[in-house]
C-alpha positions in Angstrom: 50.3 181.3 -118.0 48.7 178.1 -116.7 49.8 175.7 -114.1 49.2 172.6 -116.0 48.2 171.6 -119.6 47.0 168.0 -120.2 47.2 167.4 -123.9 45.5 164.7 -126.1 42.8 163.7 -123.5 39.9 161.4 -124.2 37.4 163.0 -121.8 34.7 160.9 -120.3 32.2 163.3 -118.9 28.4 163.9 -118.7 27.4 161.1 -120.9 30.0 161.7 -123.8 33.4 160.8 -124.8 35.5 163.4 -126.6 39.1 164.3 -127.3 40.2 167.7 -125.9 43.0 169.4 -124.0 42.6 170.7 -120.4 44.4 173.7 -119.0 44.4 174.0 -115.2 45.2 177.2 -113.0 44.8 178.0 -109.2 43.3 174.6 -108.5 40.6 174.7 -111.2 39.9 173.8 -114.6 40.6 177.1 -116.6 39.9 175.9 -120.2 38.7 172.8 -122.1 39.5 173.0 -125.8 40.4 170.9 -128.8 43.9 172.5 -128.9 45.5 174.6 -126.2 48.9 175.8 -127.1 49.4 178.6 -124.4 52.2 178.9 -121.9 52.1 176.6 -119.0 54.5 175.6 -116.2 54.0 172.1 -117.1 52.6 170.3 -120.0 51.8 166.5 -120.1 50.7 164.7 -123.3 48.1 162.2 -122.0 48.4 160.2 -125.3 44.7 159.5 -125.6 44.2 158.0 -122.3 40.6 158.4 -120.8 40.5 161.3 -118.4 37.4 161.0 -116.0 36.3 163.2 -113.0 38.0 162.0 -109.8 35.9 159.7 -107.9 33.9 160.8 -104.9 33.6 157.8 -102.5 30.7 158.7 -100.2 31.3 155.7 -97.8 34.7 154.9 -96.3 35.9 154.1 -92.9 39.4 155.7 -92.3 39.4 154.9 -88.7 40.7 158.2 -87.1 40.3 158.9 -84.3 40.6 156.0 -82.0 41.1 153.1 -84.2 44.4 154.0 -86.0 46.0 150.7 -85.8 43.6 149.8 -88.7 44.0 152.8 -90.7 44.5 156.6 -90.6 43.2 159.6 -92.6 46.7 160.1 -94.0 47.3 156.4 -95.0 44.0 155.6 -96.5 43.5 158.9 -98.3 46.9 158.1 -99.8 45.6 154.7 -101.0 42.5 156.3 -102.3 44.8 158.4 -104.6 46.1 155.3 -106.2 42.6 154.3 -107.0 41.5 157.7 -108.6 39.6 158.7 -105.5 40.0 162.6 -105.1 37.2 163.1 -102.6 35.6 161.1 -99.8 32.9 161.1 -97.0 34.0 159.3 -93.7 32.0 157.4 -91.3 31.2 158.3 -87.8 31.8 154.8 -86.0 35.2 155.9 -84.7 36.3 156.5 -81.1 34.9 158.8 -79.8 31.9 158.4 -82.1 31.0 161.4 -84.4 27.6 161.8 -82.8 28.1 165.4 -81.6 28.8 168.4 -83.4 31.8 169.0 -81.4 33.4 165.7 -82.3 32.4 166.4 -86.1 34.3 169.6 -85.9 37.3 167.9 -84.5 37.5 165.5 -87.3 37.5 168.3 -89.8 40.3 169.9 -87.9 42.3 166.6 -88.0 41.7 166.0 -91.7 42.9 169.7 -92.5 46.5 168.6 -91.7 46.5 164.9 -92.6 44.2 164.3 -95.6 45.8 164.0 -99.0 42.5 164.2 -100.9 39.3 166.3 -100.3 37.1 165.3 -97.3 33.9 165.5 -95.6 32.5 163.6 -92.7 29.1 162.2 -91.8 27.3 163.1 -88.5 26.1 159.9 -86.8 22.7 159.1 -85.4 21.9 157.6 -82.0 19.0 156.8 -80.0 19.5 159.8 -77.8 21.2 162.7 -80.1 18.3 164.2 -81.9 19.2 167.7 -80.6 22.7 167.4 -82.0 21.2 166.4 -85.3 18.7 169.3 -85.4 21.6 171.8 -84.7 24.0 170.3 -87.2 25.6 172.7 -89.8 24.2 171.4 -93.2 26.9 173.2 -95.0 29.5 171.3 -92.9 28.3 167.7 -92.6 28.0 165.4 -95.7 24.9 163.6 -94.5 23.4 161.9 -91.3 24.6 158.2 -91.1 22.1 155.9 -89.3 23.1 152.4 -88.4 19.8 150.6 -88.3 21.9 147.3 -87.8 25.4 145.9 -87.6 26.7 148.2 -85.0 26.7 148.3 -81.3 26.4 150.7 -78.4 25.2 154.4 -79.2 25.7 153.9 -82.8 23.1 151.3 -83.2 19.7 153.0 -83.8 17.2 150.5 -82.7 14.4 152.7 -81.1 11.5 153.4 -83.4 10.8 156.6 -81.6 14.4 157.7 -82.3 14.0 156.7 -85.9 10.8 158.6 -86.2 12.5 161.8 -84.9 15.5 161.3 -87.0 13.4 161.0 -90.3 11.1 163.7 -89.2 13.7 166.3 -88.1 17.0 165.7 -89.8 18.1 168.5 -91.9 20.5 166.4 -93.6 20.0 163.6 -96.0 19.6 160.4 -94.0 22.1 157.7 -95.1 21.5 154.2 -93.7 23.0 150.8 -93.1 19.9 148.5 -93.1 20.1 145.0 -91.4 17.3 144.2 -88.9 19.2 143.7 -85.5 16.8 141.2 -84.0 16.7 139.0 -87.1 20.5 138.9 -87.2 20.6 138.1 -83.3 18.0 135.4 -83.8 20.0 133.9 -86.8 23.2 133.9 -84.8 21.9 132.0 -82.0 20.3 129.4 -84.3 23.6 128.9 -86.2 25.8 128.8 -83.2 23.6 126.1 -81.6 23.8 124.1 -84.7 27.5 124.5 -85.6 29.2 125.7 -82.5 33.0 126.0 -83.1 32.4 124.9 -86.7 30.7 128.1 -87.5 32.7 129.9 -90.4 32.4 132.7 -92.9 30.5 130.4 -95.2 27.5 130.8 -92.9 27.9 134.6 -92.8 25.4 135.3 -95.6 22.9 132.9 -94.1 22.9 134.6 -90.8 23.0 138.1 -92.2 20.5 137.0 -94.7 18.2 138.5 -97.3 15.2 139.0 -94.9 17.3 140.8 -92.3 18.4 143.3 -95.1 14.8 143.8 -96.6 13.1 144.1 -93.2 15.3 147.1 -92.4 15.6 148.8 -95.8 11.7 148.6 -96.1 11.5 150.3 -92.7 13.7 153.1 -93.9 11.9 153.6 -97.1 8.6 153.5 -95.2 9.9 156.2 -92.8 11.2 158.4 -95.5 7.9 158.4 -97.3 5.9 159.0 -94.0 8.0 162.0 -93.3 9.1 163.0 -96.9 12.6 162.7 -95.9 15.7 162.7 -98.2 16.8 159.1 -97.8 20.0 157.4 -99.4 20.3 153.6 -98.6 24.0 152.5 -98.6 25.3 149.1 -99.7 22.3 147.3 -100.8 23.0 143.5 -101.3 19.7 141.8 -102.4 17.5 141.3 -105.4 14.5 141.6 -103.1 15.4 145.0 -101.9 15.3 146.3 -105.6 11.5 146.4 -105.5 11.9 149.3 -103.0 13.4 151.7 -105.4 12.4 153.7 -108.5 14.3 153.7 -111.8 15.1 157.0 -113.3 17.7 159.9 -113.2 18.9 160.8 -109.7 17.7 164.4 -110.0 14.4 165.0 -108.2 14.5 161.6 -106.3 14.1 161.8 -102.5 14.8 158.1 -102.0 18.2 157.0 -103.7 20.2 153.7 -103.6 23.8 152.6 -103.6 25.8 149.5 -104.3 29.4 148.6 -103.3 32.0 147.3 -105.5 32.6 144.1 -103.6 28.9 143.2 -103.7 29.1 143.7 -107.4 32.1 141.5 -107.7 31.9 138.5 -105.2 29.2 136.0 -104.5 28.8 133.4 -101.9 31.1 130.9 -103.6 34.1 133.0 -102.7 33.7 132.5 -98.9 35.3 129.1 -99.4 38.6 130.4 -100.6 38.6 134.1 -99.0 36.8 133.3 -95.6 37.0 136.2 -93.4 38.7 138.5 -95.8 35.4 139.0 -97.4 33.4 139.0 -94.3 31.4 142.2 -94.3 28.2 143.8 -93.2 25.7 143.5 -94.9 27.1 140.2 -96.3 28.1 139.2 -99.7 25.1 137.0 -100.8 24.0 134.8 -103.8 25.0 135.0 -107.5 21.5 136.0 -108.2 21.6 138.8 -105.8 24.9 140.0 -107.5 23.4 139.9 -111.1 20.3 141.7 -109.8 22.4 144.5 -108.3 24.1 145.0 -111.5 20.9 145.2 -113.5 19.5 147.6 -111.0 22.5 149.8 -111.6 22.1 149.7 -115.3 18.3 150.5 -115.1 19.0 153.4 -112.8 17.2 152.0 -109.7 20.7 152.0 -108.0 22.2 155.5 -108.4 25.7 155.5 -106.8 28.7 153.1 -106.5 31.1 153.3 -103.4 33.5 151.2 -101.7 32.6 151.1 -98.0 36.4 150.8 -97.5 36.7 149.3 -94.0 40.1 148.2 -93.1 41.1 145.8 -90.2 44.5 144.2 -89.5 45.6 140.8 -90.9 45.6 139.6 -87.3 42.0 140.6 -86.5 40.7 139.1 -89.8 42.6 135.7 -89.0 40.6 135.2 -85.7 37.9 132.8 -85.7 34.7 133.8 -87.7 32.8 134.9 -84.6 35.5 137.2 -83.5 36.9 138.4 -87.0 35.5 142.0 -87.5 33.5 142.7 -90.8 34.8 144.8 -93.5 37.6 145.0 -96.1 39.8 147.4 -97.7 38.7 148.7 -101.1 39.4 152.2 -101.7 42.7 151.7 -103.8 41.0 149.1 -106.0 37.3 150.1 -106.6 38.1 151.7 -110.0 40.1 148.7 -111.2 37.0 146.5 -110.3 34.7 148.6 -112.2 37.0 148.7 -115.2 36.9 144.9 -115.2 33.2 145.2 -115.6 34.0 147.5 -118.6 36.1 145.0 -120.3 33.4 142.5 -119.8 31.1 144.9 -121.7 28.9 145.2 -118.5 29.5 148.7 -117.6 30.4 151.7 -120.1 32.8 154.3 -119.0 30.1 156.9 -119.2 28.0 154.9 -116.7 31.0 154.4 -114.2 31.5 158.2 -114.3 27.9 158.8 -113.7 27.6 156.5 -110.7 31.0 157.5 -109.1 31.3 161.0 -109.6 28.3 162.9 -111.3 25.5 161.2 -109.1 27.4 161.6 -105.9 27.9 165.4 -106.5 24.3 165.8 -107.4 22.9 163.8 -104.4 24.8 165.5 -101.9 25.0 168.9 -103.5 28.7 169.1 -103.7 30.0 172.3 -104.9 32.1 172.6 -108.0 33.5 169.0 -108.1 32.3 165.6 -109.7 32.3 166.9 -113.2 35.0 168.2 -115.9 33.9 171.6 -116.2 35.5 175.0 -116.8 35.6 176.7 -113.4 35.3 173.4 -111.4 38.1 172.1 -109.2 40.7 170.2 -111.2 40.1 166.6 -109.7 40.8 164.1 -112.3 41.7 160.5 -112.8 43.5 159.3 -115.8 42.9 155.6 -116.8 45.2 153.4 -118.7 42.7 151.0 -119.8 44.7 148.3 -121.5 47.6 148.2 -119.1 47.1 145.4 -116.5 47.7 145.9 -112.8 48.7 143.0 -110.4 47.9 143.6 -106.7 50.9 142.7 -104.6 52.4 143.2 -101.2 54.7 145.8 -102.9 51.9 148.0 -104.2 49.1 147.8 -101.5 49.0 151.3 -99.7 46.4 150.5 -97.0 47.9 150.6 -93.5 46.5 147.2 -92.7 48.8 145.9 -95.6 46.5 143.3 -97.1 43.8 143.0 -99.7 41.4 140.1 -100.8 42.7 140.9 -104.4 46.4 140.3 -103.5 47.8 138.3 -106.6 44.9 139.1 -108.7 45.7 141.0 -112.0 43.2 143.7 -113.0 42.8 144.6 -116.7 43.1 148.3 -116.2 45.5 150.7 -114.3 45.3 154.2 -112.8 47.7 156.2 -114.8 47.4 159.5 -112.9 45.3 161.1 -110.3 45.1 165.0 -109.9 43.7 166.8 -106.8 43.0 170.5 -106.8 45.0 170.8 -109.9 48.1 169.0 -108.3 49.4 165.8 -109.6 49.1 163.4 -106.6 49.7 159.9 -108.1 51.7 159.1 -111.3 54.1 156.3 -112.4 52.5 154.0 -110.0 53.5 156.3 -107.0 51.9 158.9 -104.6 53.8 162.1 -105.2 55.8 163.2 -102.1 55.0 166.5 -100.2 51.7 166.9 -101.5 49.6 169.9 -100.2 46.6 168.8 -98.0 43.3 168.2 -99.6 40.3 170.7 -99.1 37.2 170.4 -97.1 34.3 169.7 -99.3 31.9 172.5 -99.7 28.1 172.0 -100.4 25.5 174.2 -102.2 22.6 173.8 -99.8 
């Protein structure tokens, strides 16, 4: 007897779309077949809706430990379920920072009793923790996150000697935030001298400009080539940076690239109405950059789509531009953003699945997730492509309680999310009393 049978699925997987049933047992996909009429504890007729692998978001900030007034593992993983996100990799810039293996292990312990979806964590690099990096368990940490800009204190890696050591010795994929800190500091000084108290979010993309990104990302690529390192560059934002990356399938690449949904969606014109709500690092830039990112995604220069979900309180965001923190909450609405691109004939369903699930699993060597395959964990999202979804205060699940999309109607909805064979989100609600998610395993 199966635990769950999904009937009349329109499966989007590995570059094709086909009709099939799916049978689930003991957290895994047991059978994919045209007609499954066996006994099951539960049978759901999907009615021809599209079933895709659950999203693996490799770049989120859930703010725990130490910053839980903004978000928590429990609240933000719950919001992710409403967006079809079944697995995530979380960032090290919490308090205390995840720059030691001891703190990394403590985060896994936290998540084991708080996360509603599957989880892993990035170890953080610093100017002084090369021994921690050398001794990391490569089957525990997702990757090594290096802030080459847009951070402070020990999380900013601005020593070239430290970067040399990291790229030379890291046993993990190095994942980077690339903005040149000196260029940004110089620009901040210039713009403050010019505008003073009139400085606003509309200047953000001019301060954190194209050149600040290119200087840093080209340095990262040069270091990776010098040391034959595995490099994955997070949240690229500029047309100029695209010359640093090679088109082609992700398998076999040692230098890969990523774009985030908000950099695909917004351009500099939206600072006028959204202001600090879309203040993020690296910044949202020009329309020409936005279009170049989408083109690079379609030509496989960019390999992965993520959210960089980064919640802050409404009060924090409503401070003056200089004081307002950078980042916006996105993990609940990333798939709806991508589905709007589908409706505009910009992205196919197959491409969305490739960039949000398959390629993440391939790049980070995720074990038995990211695909709809017999024997793999049953992590699935079911899309209601033609059912509009309006974001409102009533359905925002982020702990911070706001979204730059509040009042916006997306053209598609998430019908259901399944994590490890358990229905986790359905009928617009996260299911109560869910079992906790699993620690993600890697084939390394």
